[in-house]
C-alpha positions as CSV (number, residue, x, y, z in Angstrom):
1,M,94.6,-42.5,1.5
2,R,90.9,-42.1,2.1
3,K,88.6,-45.0,1.2
4,V,85.7,-43.9,-1.0
5,Q,82.4,-44.9,0.5
6,V,79.9,-46.0,-2.2
7,V,76.6,-44.2,-2.2
8,K,73.7,-46.4,-3.2
9,V,71.3,-44.7,-5.5
10,L,67.7,-45.6,-6.4
11,L,66.3,-44.1,-9.7
12,V,62.6,-43.4,-9.7
13,D,61.1,-42.2,-13.0
14,D,58.2,-43.3,-15.1
15,S,60.3,-43.1,-18.3
16,E,62.4,-46.1,-19.0
17,A,64.6,-44.0,-21.3
18,I,65.4,-41.5,-18.4
19,R,66.1,-44.4,-16.0
20,E,68.5,-46.0,-18.5
21,S,70.2,-42.8,-19.7
22,F,70.6,-41.3,-16.2
23,G,71.7,-44.7,-14.9
24,A,74.4,-44.9,-17.6
25,L,75.5,-41.4,-16.7
26,L,75.7,-42.3,-13.0
27,A,77.7,-45.4,-13.9
28,T,80.6,-43.1,-14.8
29,A,80.4,-41.3,-11.4
30,P,83.0,-42.3,-8.8
31,G,81.6,-43.6,-5.5
32,V,78.1,-44.1,-6.9
33,E,76.3,-47.4,-7.4
34,V,72.7,-47.6,-8.8
35,V,71.0,-50.3,-6.7
36,G,67.6,-50.2,-8.3
37,C,65.0,-48.5,-10.4
38,A,61.3,-47.9,-10.0
39,E,58.6,-46.4,-12.2
40,D,55.8,-45.5,-9.9
41,V,55.0,-44.8,-6.2
42,A,54.2,-48.4,-5.3
43,S,57.4,-49.8,-6.9
44,A,59.4,-46.9,-5.4
45,L,58.2,-47.7,-1.9
46,A,59.0,-51.4,-2.3
47,A,62.5,-50.6,-3.7
48,I,63.3,-48.2,-0.9
49,A,62.4,-50.9,1.7
50,S,64.4,-53.6,-0.1
51,T,67.5,-51.7,-1.2
52,R,67.8,-49.1,1.6
53,P,69.5,-46.6,-0.8
54,D,71.5,-43.6,0.5
55,L,70.0,-41.4,-2.2
56,I,67.0,-41.4,-4.4
57,V,66.8,-39.6,-7.8
58,L,63.1,-38.9,-8.0
59,D,60.9,-37.7,-10.9
60,A,58.5,-35.0,-9.6
61,R,55.6,-36.2,-11.6
62,L,55.1,-39.9,-12.1
63,R,52.6,-41.4,-14.6
64,G,48.9,-41.4,-13.6
65,L,47.8,-40.1,-10.2
66,D,51.1,-41.0,-8.5
67,K,53.2,-38.1,-7.4
68,G,56.9,-38.0,-6.8
69,I,56.3,-35.7,-3.8
70,D,54.3,-38.5,-2.1
71,V,57.5,-40.6,-2.3
72,L,59.5,-37.7,-1.0
73,R,57.2,-37.2,2.0
74,H,57.2,-40.9,2.7
75,V,61.0,-40.9,2.8
76,R,61.2,-37.8,5.0
77,Q,58.7,-39.4,7.5
78,N,60.3,-42.9,7.5
79,Y,63.9,-42.7,6.4
80,S,65.5,-39.5,7.6
81,D,69.0,-40.7,6.5
82,I,68.0,-41.0,2.8
83,Q,68.7,-38.0,0.6
84,V,66.4,-37.1,-2.3
85,V,67.4,-35.3,-5.5
86,V,64.5,-34.4,-7.7
87,L,65.0,-34.6,-11.5
88,S,62.0,-33.2,-13.3
89,A,60.7,-32.1,-16.7
90,F,59.0,-29.2,-14.9
91,S,61.3,-26.3,-14.1
92,W,58.6,-24.1,-12.6
93,A,59.8,-22.2,-9.5
94,S,56.7,-23.2,-7.6
95,M,57.3,-26.9,-8.3
96,R,61.0,-26.5,-7.3
97,K,60.0,-24.7,-4.0
98,R,57.4,-27.3,-3.1
99,H,59.8,-30.2,-3.4
100,M,62.6,-28.3,-1.6
101,D,60.2,-27.4,1.2
102,A,59.2,-31.1,1.4
103,G,62.8,-32.1,2.0
104,A,64.6,-32.6,-1.3
105,V,68.3,-31.7,-1.2
106,A,68.3,-30.5,-4.8
107,Y,65.9,-30.1,-7.8
108,F,67.1,-30.3,-11.4
109,D,65.4,-29.8,-14.8
110,K,65.8,-32.9,-16.9
111,S,66.0,-31.0,-20.2
112,T,68.9,-28.8,-19.2
113,E,70.5,-29.9,-16.0
114,F,71.3,-33.6,-16.4
115,S,75.0,-33.2,-15.9
116,Q,74.5,-30.8,-13.0
117,A,72.4,-33.5,-11.3
118,R,75.2,-36.0,-11.8
119,D,77.7,-33.5,-10.4
120,C,75.5,-32.9,-7.3
121,I,75.2,-36.7,-6.7
122,V,79.0,-37.0,-6.9
123,A,79.5,-34.1,-4.5
124,L,77.0,-35.7,-2.1
125,S,78.9,-39.0,-2.4
126,S,82.2,-37.3,-1.7
127,A,80.7,-35.5,1.3
128,R,79.4,-38.8,2.7
129,S,82.9,-40.3,2.3
130,I,84.5,-37.4,4.1
131,K,81.9,-37.7,6.9
132,A,82.4,-41.4,7.2
133,S,86.2,-41.1,7.4
134,T,86.0,-38.4,10.1
135,D,83.4,-40.5,12.1
136,R,86.0,-43.3,12.2
137,S,88.7,-41.0,13.5
């Protein structure tokens, strides 16, 4: 029997309601543990350094001048092993392309693709568990 490796997830969104509701949705996902939340770029960078998540669920547009893509670029430059899934209220193709080109593994629309984002994270968790078990063989 294969042991499920838990994927540590950090939620970064300027909406407390989104952090809470998506966190609750992820709490039902097998192999997923939410290890922290952040509401802006500064708190996201601090949380990344302190929790070392395996995956970040990132809002594309954070409140004020802060941009989610800045967090994504920081992660790609400094933590190549961390995956980033973007969850955004903006479903524009140009926004999606910009984040995918910057290194996101997926981009989902908050208003219509919440459950697909959860399913993607479960699939990434499962793939990580499979890789871990084959690495030990």
